[in-house]
N, C-alpha and C positions, 0 to 999 in steps of 0.2 A: 582632527583626522590625521592618521599618520601617513606616510608616503605609501606603505605597503597597502593600507586600506583604500587610499585614493586610487592607486593603480588598479586594484581589484574591482572597485565599483565603477570607476570611470572607463576602464578598458572595456567593460561590457556595454556600458550605455552610449559611449561616444563612438559610434561606427559611421563611416562614410555611407550615406544612402545609395542603393543601387542605382545605376545609370538608368535614366528614363522614367524613374518612379514619380508618379504625379500624385496619387493620393494614398491613403493608408490602406494596405491590403484588408480585405474583409476577413480572413483567417486570423488577423491580429486585432480583432474589434475590441477585445477586452483590454489588451495592452496599448492599443493605439486607437483611442476613441473618436478621433476626429477624421473626417473624410470631406474634404472641401472641393467641390467641383470647379473646374476651370470656367471662366467666363467665356463669351463668344470669342472667336479669333480676334487678336489684337493686331492692328496694322502698324507698320513703321511709316513715318512721315519723312520720306526721303529728301524731297525739295526744301522743305523748312529746315530739316536738320543739317543739310549740307550748306545751306545758306548761313546758319549759325556757325558751323565749322570753319568756313572761310573767313568770318568776322573774327573768330577766336584766333586763327593763325596771323590775322593781320594785327591783332592786339592781344598777345598772349597773357598780359597782365589782368585782362577783363575776364575772369573766369566764368562769369554768369553765361557767357556764349557757349563754353564748354558743356556747362549743365543744360542749357538749351538743347545742345545736340544730342546729349546723353538722354534726355527726356524724350526726343523725337524718336530715338532709335531704339530704346531699351525697355519700353513698357512690357513688351512681349517677355523680354528676358527677365524682368523683375517678377512677373508672374511665375515663371519657372523657378526662381529662386524660392519664392514664397511656397510653391508646392513641395519642394524638396525640403524646406523647413518643417512643414507639416509632416512629412514622412521621416524626420529625423528622430533620432531617440528622445531628445528634450522638447522637440517641437510641440507635440500635443499639450504637455503639461504648461509650457511656457505661454502657449497661445490661450489657454484656458485662464491661467492666472494673470496674464497681461502685466508682468512687473514693469515698473517705470525705471528704465535703465538711465535715461537722462537725468532723473533726480538722484539716483543712486551715485553716479560718477561726478554729480555736482555738489554732493555732500562732503565738503572739505573735512569737516571734523570727524566724520566716520572714516574717511580714507586715512586720516592722520593716525587715528587709533588702531589701525591694522598693523599687524607685525612688520618689523623691519625685514626688508627683502621680499615683501609680498608683492604681488601684482598690483594691489591697491595703492601702496605706497610708491611704486615706480610710477603709477599713473599720476599721482599727486605731484611728483617730481617734474613729470611732463607738462603738467598744467601750469606749474609755477615758472617754468622756463619758456613756454610756448603759448599759454592762454588756452582757453576752452573753445578751439576752433570748430569742434564737431557741431556745436549749437548753431554756429554761423552756417556751416554747410547745410544743416537741416533746415534753417530758415530760408536760406536761398533756394533750396529745393521746393519748399512749400510755396514761396512766391511764384516760382516758374509753374508749378501745378495749377495755382490759382489763375495765372495768366492763360494757360491753356483752357481751363474752364470757360473763362470770360471770352476768349478769341476764337476757340475752335469748338466749343460746346461739348467738352468731354464729360463722361459720367463721373460721379464721385465715387471714390474708394469707400468700401464699406469698412467697418470698424477694425476687422481682423487685418486687413490689408494695410490699413493706415498705421496700426500699431507696428506692424512688421517694418514698413518703410521707415518710421521713426527710429526704430531700434536699429535697423541697418545703417542709417546714416550716422547716428550717435555713437555707433561702435567704432567708428574710423580711427579715432585716436588710439583705441585700445589695440587696434591691429598694428599700429607703429610699435607699441610697446612689446608685444609678444614676438613680432618679427625681427625687431631691431633696427628696422629701417627709419632714418630720420625723417623730420618734417621739412628738410631742405628739398631742393628740386630733384636732385639725384635719388633722395631717399623716397620721395613721392613716386618717381618713375619706377624704382625697384618695387615698391609695395604694389603699384599698378600691375606690373608683370607677375608677382605672386599671387595676386588676385585673379588675374587671367588664368594662371595655372589651376586655381580652385574651381572656377566656373567660367564658361563662355558666355559672352554677350556682345551684340553687334556694335553698340556705342563703345562699350568698354575696350573691345578689340582695336577699333580704329584710334581711339584716344591713346591707348598703350603703344600701339605700333608708331604713332606719331611722335610720343615722347622718347621711345627707344631710338627712333631714327635720328631725331634731334642730338640726343646724347652721343650716339655713335659718331655723328658728324663732328662734335666737339672733342671726343675723347678717343676716337679710334675703335679697332676691333676688340681691344681688351674690354670695353664696355659691353659689347655683345655677349662675350663669354660670362660676364658678371650677371647680365640679364638672364641669360640661359640657366645659370644655376638658381637664380631667384624663381624662375618659372617652374623648374623641377622641384624646388623646395615647396612651392605652393601646391603642386600636384600630389605631394606625398602627404601634405598636412590635413587634418580634418577640416571640414567647412567651417570657417570662422563666423558666417552668417547664422550658424545654428548653435553657437557656443552658448552655454548657460554662463554668462559673464558674471552674474550676481555671486554665483557659487565659486567662481574661480578668483574673484578679487583678494579674498583673504589668504589665499594659498601662496607659498613660495613661487616666485616668478619662474624659476626653473621648472619646478613641478607642474605649474599651469601650462608651460610650454610643452613639456612632455606629454601631458594629457591631451593636448591639441595635436600631438605628433609633429610638432614644428621642430625641424632640425637645427640645433644650435647654430647661430649665425656664423660663428668663426670656424665651424666645420663646413658650412656651405660655401663660405668665401674665405678660404685659408690665407689669401694674399691681402687681406684687409677689407674694410668696410668704405665704400666711396661715399662722399659727401660733398655737395658743391651747390651754390646758387649762381645761375648764369644771368639772372636779371635782378634789378633792384626789388627790395621787399614788396610783396603784394599789398596794395592799398584797397582791396575790395572791401566796401562798406560792410558786406554781410560777414566777411571772416573777421573783420575788426569788431563788429557788433557782438560776435559770438563770445568775445572775451568778457563780456558784461551781461549777457543775456540770463534771464531767469528760466531754468528748466521748465518749470510748471507752465509759464506764460507761453513758451514755445510750442509745447506739446498741446496745450488747450487750443491754440489757434489753428491746429491741424485737423480738427474734428470733422471738417466737411471739405476735404481737398478732392483733387481730381484723380480719375484713374484712367487707364488707357481706354480708347473708344472700342466699341463693338463694330464689326465691319458689316 
């Protein structure tokens, strides 16, 4: 695929979904064959969520409490992301085919065979330097979902939503590659701000504002300016949760970022890219486990996980 062909094809297909769109319009039934109704209203578990947040602030290296808070507060938001995914240009096809992104990005030989300078080769370099943390993130999220099934009695996710959650979590490291924000703490904070610019979420907002406030306390007002630029960059980009990653991986990294409407990082941050760790390296067992997890086993273990509760 030439750059001109890619720009022509993807420019038409990868458009930001209209604000508030939940399902595929009936008038586009042929082009958009899927229309998935929302479940009953999903509540937020404030008391349990705030308790987990308090524990996380007391011990920032234990990230499972941050995930507990996110799960308590963000099931309604995750359903919104899913509905917008269904309404996105690639959503119906991807949801019908259900490609296994975890297996694709864990195929080291296939990544190594991709062209130099491609998104796939950049991702392989990321894996070699940082390990496969996305599988650890997915595994941790699955453990928390199962915990809520056992302790709170939540309903199970259907196959479509579980596939979407798996894909959403597994794509985290790809977000690092296309945005240029590193896996260090400042990079994670900047990526979180970028993501908040893409889509609002209750749990995401609280965690992001907490990270921004902490970094600003350490680094001063210049960090806030940096974070604001990351937020605006996310607002302008096409939603990464709806990206057809399997098709983007073989493309040149610069072209993949262009197709996703991601502003080049050195244009967004002309004064340089911030990177720093404020704490000792994380020793969370799930993130460490992710470096040696088998993609198929992790995805298979998620076939009967939890969804947000009906009110």
